[in-house]
C-alpha positions, 0 to 999 in steps of 0.5 A: 548506510544509515536510512535518512529519507523515506519517499512516498507517493502523494502530497504532505499529509497523505496517508502514505506520509502518515505511515512513513512517520508511524513506521520510521519516525526517525526519517525525513519524508519525501513527497513524490507525484507518482510511484515511479518518482518514489522508485527513482528517488531511491535509484538516484540516491535522493532517498534511502527507502520508499513506502508503497501502499499495496492493498487496502482492507476495503478498496482492494489492491492499489492499481498498477502497483503490481506491474511497477514492483517488479519493474522497479528493480527495487527489493521489499525489506519490510511491511507496515499496516496503517490503520486509516482514520478519515477526518472531515476537514474544514476551514477554521471557523466552519461548521459541518452545517456549513459544507455543501461540497467534500473533496478527496480521493475516489477511494476515500470518498467511497469509504465515507459514503454513509456520512456524505449521504447523511450530510447531503454533500456533493463529492468532488474527486481529487488525485489524493487526500492531502492534495484535496486538503490543500486545495480546500485550504487555499480556497478558504471557502466555508462551504468546501470540505475535505476527507483527509488525515489529521496530519493533513489538517495540521499541515494545511491549517484546517479544522477537523470537524468529525474524526473516524468518519469512514463506513468500515471500522477495519479500514487499513492499508498495507504498505511495502518498504522498498530499498535498493539493496536486499536485506534478507533476514536469517532463517529462523529469526522470526516470522518472515514473509517471502513475496515473489512473482511468476508466470505459468507455462501455457499448458492445461492445469499449469497453475494447479500444478505450480501451486501444489508444492505449497500445499504438500509442503505445508507452506501458508500462502497469504496472498495470490493475485494475477494480472494481465501483462503485455496487452494480451488476455492470455498472458498473465502474471501472478503475485504471491506472498507466503510465510517462511524463508526461501532456505526453509525446507518446505518453502525450498521445496515448494519454490523448486516445484513452482519453477518446474511448472512456471517461468520467470520466478522472481523473489521481490523480497524476504522481510519480517512479518508485521505484528499486525498479522497476528492481531489480524489472525487472532 
């Protein structure tokens, strides 16, 4: 199957749209209202892939996505790190001094607090950055600005009044590329990431024992997060990223030990590590 369409959550010009175009410029992008719609697009054949944000270096993990990934019955086949360059947008002919209100997603507003405070603008929350840009364009009011991508400015006919307005210069979002079928690389084919979820048995030191095998077998765990499931404060599921292939001796032994002390271990994907990881490590 040749990949032709990649789905994302958000309006055209969203940062997920920008990530799609940066990582897979040969594909057409398909905007979806919610994450579930992007997953459905793959399952129903309307899209071949989906670009799903999972965490941001400033805002942390994306809400609900850890629940949705295992439930999607899809597979992670890649990752992409997208630098987030926020632009202050206005209608054509507006100047920064004309702005009294700025519209955007709550995370984008939080990531640009210094400029918002400096200019004395009133923040207005929207469901997403690109949607905010579209609303500002539709109003045509010089006093209303938006925080969004340069791509959104181009799509909706807005002017970029100031670029790179985010407070943190490391603002980066990690995305996962999802597909209907797994595409597992061969062992030893380069730096790889294995992503899985698991639940530990309700016994003392269960998590400590379950994870001990990764340390004793020299496996580097780059991410571990817990979240509640089933409405219970005692039923936690864990999401983990580790370096390596499940057939590598060390990781295979670690996963065997994990399975002994836990249950419902599900591998969500084995995929090439993005080059950004090496830059970030250096």
